[in-house]
mmCIF file of the C-alpha atoms, coordinates in Angstrom:
data_MODEL
# 
_entry.id   MODEL 
# 
loop_
_atom_site.group_PDB 
_atom_site.id 
_atom_site.type_symbol 
_atom_site.label_atom_id 
_atom_site.label_alt_id 
_atom_site.label_comp_id 
_atom_site.label_asym_id 
_atom_site.label_entity_id 
_atom_site.label_seq_id 
_atom_site.pdbx_PDB_ins_code 
_atom_site.Cartn_x 
_atom_site.Cartn_y 
_atom_site.Cartn_z 
_atom_site.occupancy 
_atom_site.B_iso_or_equiv 
_atom_site.pdbx_formal_charge 
_atom_site.auth_seq_id 
_atom_site.auth_comp_id 
_atom_site.auth_asym_id 
_atom_site.auth_atom_id 
_atom_site.pdbx_PDB_model_num 
ATOM 1  C CA . UNK A 1 1  ? -0.219 -0.085 0.123  1.00 0.00 ? 1  UNK A CA 1 
ATOM 2  C CA . UNK A 1 2  ? 1.222  3.629  -0.834 1.00 0.00 ? 2  UNK A CA 1 
ATOM 3  C CA . UNK A 1 3  ? 2.231  6.041  1.885  1.00 0.00 ? 3  UNK A CA 1 
ATOM 4  C CA . UNK A 1 4  ? -0.218 8.578  2.536  1.00 0.00 ? 4  UNK A CA 1 
ATOM 5  C CA . UNK A 1 5  ? -0.370 11.513 5.246  1.00 0.00 ? 5  UNK A CA 1 
ATOM 6  C CA . UNK A 1 6  ? -2.886 10.556 8.339  1.00 0.00 ? 6  UNK A CA 1 
ATOM 7  C CA . UNK A 1 7  ? -6.198 12.670 8.332  1.00 0.00 ? 7  UNK A CA 1 
ATOM 8  C CA . UNK A 1 8  ? -6.942 14.597 11.171 1.00 0.00 ? 8  UNK A CA 1 
ATOM 9  C CA . UNK A 1 9  ? -9.089 11.771 12.369 1.00 0.00 ? 9  UNK A CA 1 
ATOM 10 C CA . UNK A 1 10 ? -6.221 9.492  12.457 1.00 0.00 ? 10 UNK A CA 1 
ATOM 11 C CA . UNK A 1 11 ? -3.610 11.732 14.233 1.00 0.00 ? 11 UNK A CA 1 
ATOM 12 C CA . UNK A 1 12 ? -3.669 10.646 18.157 1.00 0.00 ? 12 UNK A CA 1 
ATOM 13 C CA . UNK A 1 13 ? -1.690 13.761 19.138 1.00 0.00 ? 13 UNK A CA 1 
ATOM 14 C CA . UNK A 1 14 ? -3.197 17.536 20.279 1.00 0.00 ? 14 UNK A CA 1 
ATOM 15 C CA . UNK A 1 15 ? -3.085 19.708 17.390 1.00 0.00 ? 15 UNK A CA 1 
ATOM 16 C CA . UNK A 1 16 ? -3.139 23.286 18.953 1.00 0.00 ? 16 UNK A CA 1 
ATOM 17 C CA . UNK A 1 17 ? -1.393 25.952 17.948 1.00 0.00 ? 17 UNK A CA 1 
ATOM 18 C CA . UNK A 1 18 ? -0.134 26.587 21.051 1.00 0.00 ? 18 UNK A CA 1 
ATOM 19 C CA . UNK A 1 19 ? 2.691  23.105 21.779 1.00 0.00 ? 19 UNK A CA 1 
ATOM 20 C CA . UNK A 1 20 ? 5.448  23.726 24.480 1.00 0.00 ? 20 UNK A CA 1 
ATOM 21 C CA . UNK A 1 21 ? 3.898  26.431 25.881 1.00 0.00 ? 21 UNK A CA 1 
ATOM 22 C CA . UNK A 1 22 ? 2.371  25.023 29.015 1.00 0.00 ? 22 UNK A CA 1 
ATOM 23 C CA . UNK A 1 23 ? 2.933  27.484 32.184 1.00 0.00 ? 23 UNK A CA 1 
ATOM 24 C CA . UNK A 1 24 ? 2.423  30.780 30.917 1.00 0.00 ? 24 UNK A CA 1 
ATOM 25 C CA . UNK A 1 25 ? 4.666  33.696 30.362 1.00 0.00 ? 25 UNK A CA 1 
ATOM 26 C CA . UNK A 1 26 ? 7.319  34.830 32.211 1.00 0.00 ? 26 UNK A CA 1 
ATOM 27 C CA . UNK A 1 27 ? 5.356  38.222 33.070 1.00 0.00 ? 27 UNK A CA 1 
ATOM 28 C CA . UNK A 1 28 ? 3.634  36.781 35.599 1.00 0.00 ? 28 UNK A CA 1 
ATOM 29 C CA . UNK A 1 29 ? 6.518  34.990 37.342 1.00 0.00 ? 29 UNK A CA 1 
ATOM 30 C CA . UNK A 1 30 ? 6.599  35.401 40.899 1.00 0.00 ? 30 UNK A CA 1 
ATOM 31 C CA . UNK A 1 31 ? 3.171  37.027 41.228 1.00 0.00 ? 31 UNK A CA 1 
ATOM 32 C CA . UNK A 1 32 ? 2.135  35.270 44.084 1.00 0.00 ? 32 UNK A CA 1 
ATOM 33 C CA . UNK A 1 33 ? 5.368  35.313 46.407 1.00 0.00 ? 33 UNK A CA 1 
ATOM 34 C CA . UNK A 1 34 ? 5.434  39.057 45.757 1.00 0.00 ? 34 UNK A CA 1 
ATOM 35 C CA . UNK A 1 35 ? 2.052  39.833 46.897 1.00 0.00 ? 35 UNK A CA 1 
ATOM 36 C CA . UNK A 1 36 ? 2.276  38.020 49.637 1.00 0.00 ? 36 UNK A CA 1 
ATOM 37 C CA . UNK A 1 37 ? 3.313  39.705 53.212 1.00 0.00 ? 37 UNK A CA 1 
ATOM 38 C CA . UNK A 1 38 ? 6.174  39.051 54.882 1.00 0.00 ? 38 UNK A CA 1 
ATOM 39 C CA . UNK A 1 39 ? 6.016  37.970 58.341 1.00 0.00 ? 39 UNK A CA 1 
ATOM 40 C CA . UNK A 1 40 ? 8.799  37.052 60.693 1.00 0.00 ? 40 UNK A CA 1 
ATOM 41 C CA . UNK A 1 41 ? 9.434  33.750 61.834 1.00 0.00 ? 41 UNK A CA 1 
ATOM 42 C CA . UNK A 1 42 ? 8.834  33.764 65.473 1.00 0.00 ? 42 UNK A CA 1 
ATOM 43 C CA . UNK A 1 43 ? 11.311 32.146 68.216 1.00 0.00 ? 43 UNK A CA 1 
ATOM 44 C CA . UNK A 1 44 ? 11.706 28.285 68.257 1.00 0.00 ? 44 UNK A CA 1 
ATOM 45 C CA . UNK A 1 45 ? 12.933 26.299 71.057 1.00 0.00 ? 45 UNK A CA 1 
ATOM 46 C CA . UNK A 1 46 ? 16.723 24.636 70.371 1.00 0.00 ? 46 UNK A CA 1 
ATOM 47 C CA . UNK A 1 47 ? 16.718 21.331 68.807 1.00 0.00 ? 47 UNK A CA 1 
ATOM 48 C CA . UNK A 1 48 ? 18.128 18.554 70.392 1.00 0.00 ? 48 UNK A CA 1 
ATOM 49 C CA . UNK A 1 49 ? 21.708 17.105 69.283 1.00 0.00 ? 49 UNK A CA 1 
ATOM 50 C CA . UNK A 1 50 ? 23.542 14.061 69.689 1.00 0.00 ? 50 UNK A CA 1 
ATOM 51 C CA . UNK A 1 51 ? 22.320 11.353 72.545 1.00 0.00 ? 51 UNK A CA 1 
ATOM 52 C CA . UNK A 1 52 ? 19.593 13.158 72.743 1.00 0.00 ? 52 UNK A CA 1 
ATOM 53 C CA . UNK A 1 53 ? 18.077 14.328 69.255 1.00 0.00 ? 53 UNK A CA 1 
ATOM 54 C CA . UNK A 1 54 ? 18.534 9.934  68.458 1.00 0.00 ? 54 UNK A CA 1 
ATOM 55 C CA . UNK A 1 55 ? 16.534 9.267  71.572 1.00 0.00 ? 55 UNK A CA 1 
ATOM 56 C CA . UNK A 1 56 ? 13.776 11.769 70.262 1.00 0.00 ? 56 UNK A CA 1 
ATOM 57 C CA . UNK A 1 57 ? 13.858 9.786  66.707 1.00 0.00 ? 57 UNK A CA 1 
ATOM 58 C CA . UNK A 1 58 ? 13.688 6.926  68.049 1.00 0.00 ? 58 UNK A CA 1 
ATOM 59 C CA . UNK A 1 59 ? 10.574 7.384  70.487 1.00 0.00 ? 59 UNK A CA 1 
ATOM 60 C CA . UNK A 1 60 ? 8.842  9.086  67.683 1.00 0.00 ? 60 UNK A CA 1 
ATOM 61 C CA . UNK A 1 61 ? 9.043  6.261  65.016 1.00 0.00 ? 61 UNK A CA 1 
ATOM 62 C CA . UNK A 1 62 ? 9.179  3.312  67.382 1.00 0.00 ? 62 UNK A CA 1 
ATOM 63 C CA . UNK A 1 63 ? 7.440  4.094  70.682 1.00 0.00 ? 63 UNK A CA 1 
ATOM 64 C CA . UNK A 1 64 ? 4.549  6.290  69.932 1.00 0.00 ? 64 UNK A CA 1 
ATOM 65 C CA . UNK A 1 65 ? 3.761  4.893  66.550 1.00 0.00 ? 65 UNK A CA 1 
ATOM 66 C CA . UNK A 1 66 ? 0.451  6.379  64.960 1.00 0.00 ? 66 UNK A CA 1 
ATOM 67 C CA . UNK A 1 67 ? -1.680 4.038  62.836 1.00 0.00 ? 67 UNK A CA 1 
ATOM 68 C CA . UNK A 1 68 ? -3.873 4.878  61.062 1.00 0.00 ? 68 UNK A CA 1 
ATOM 69 C CA . UNK A 1 69 ? -7.174 3.044  59.226 1.00 0.00 ? 69 UNK A CA 1 
ATOM 70 C CA . UNK A 1 70 ? -6.745 -0.854 59.265 1.00 0.00 ? 70 UNK A CA 1 
ATOM 71 C CA . UNK A 1 71 ? -3.957 -0.864 61.728 1.00 0.00 ? 71 UNK A CA 1 
ATOM 72 C CA . UNK A 1 72 ? -1.379 0.691  58.895 1.00 0.00 ? 72 UNK A CA 1 
ATOM 73 C CA . UNK A 1 73 ? 1.352  2.664  59.979 1.00 0.00 ? 73 UNK A CA 1 
ATOM 74 C CA . UNK A 1 74 ? 1.154  6.520  58.992 1.00 0.00 ? 74 UNK A CA 1 
ATOM 75 C CA . UNK A 1 75 ? 4.069  8.235  57.878 1.00 0.00 ? 75 UNK A CA 1 
ATOM 76 C CA . UNK A 1 76 ? 5.749  11.229 59.564 1.00 0.00 ? 76 UNK A CA 1 
ATOM 77 C CA . UNK A 1 77 ? 3.714  13.975 57.507 1.00 0.00 ? 77 UNK A CA 1 
ATOM 78 C CA . UNK A 1 78 ? 0.395  12.395 58.112 1.00 0.00 ? 78 UNK A CA 1 
ATOM 79 C CA . UNK A 1 79 ? -2.719 15.085 59.572 1.00 0.00 ? 79 UNK A CA 1 
ATOM 80 C CA . UNK A 1 80 ? -4.704 12.123 60.530 1.00 0.00 ? 80 UNK A CA 1 
ATOM 81 C CA . UNK A 1 81 ? -3.612 12.203 64.246 1.00 0.00 ? 81 UNK A CA 1 
ATOM 82 C CA . UNK A 1 82 ? -5.034 15.447 64.071 1.00 0.00 ? 82 UNK A CA 1 
ATOM 83 C CA . UNK A 1 83 ? -8.213 14.929 62.525 1.00 0.00 ? 83 UNK A CA 1 
ATOM 84 C CA . UNK A 1 84 ? -9.688 12.914 65.458 1.00 0.00 ? 84 UNK A CA 1 
# 
């Protein structure tokens, strides 16, 4: 059979004219960060170091284990324990 060009119904890719332009113009870059008010960071308690830090990590990971639905262990960034 001779090679023919596919008709528009046979092509599977998007045929818009904006190919490659996904994220908008660079004129709007940093818009949200620029308009948010700056809030100074508050004072924090110093983190333990050395043996005390290892002890804190062990207690957080293995002793006070937070379980979710079905008894599965939840990750460290899960908010499920705060939803109760």
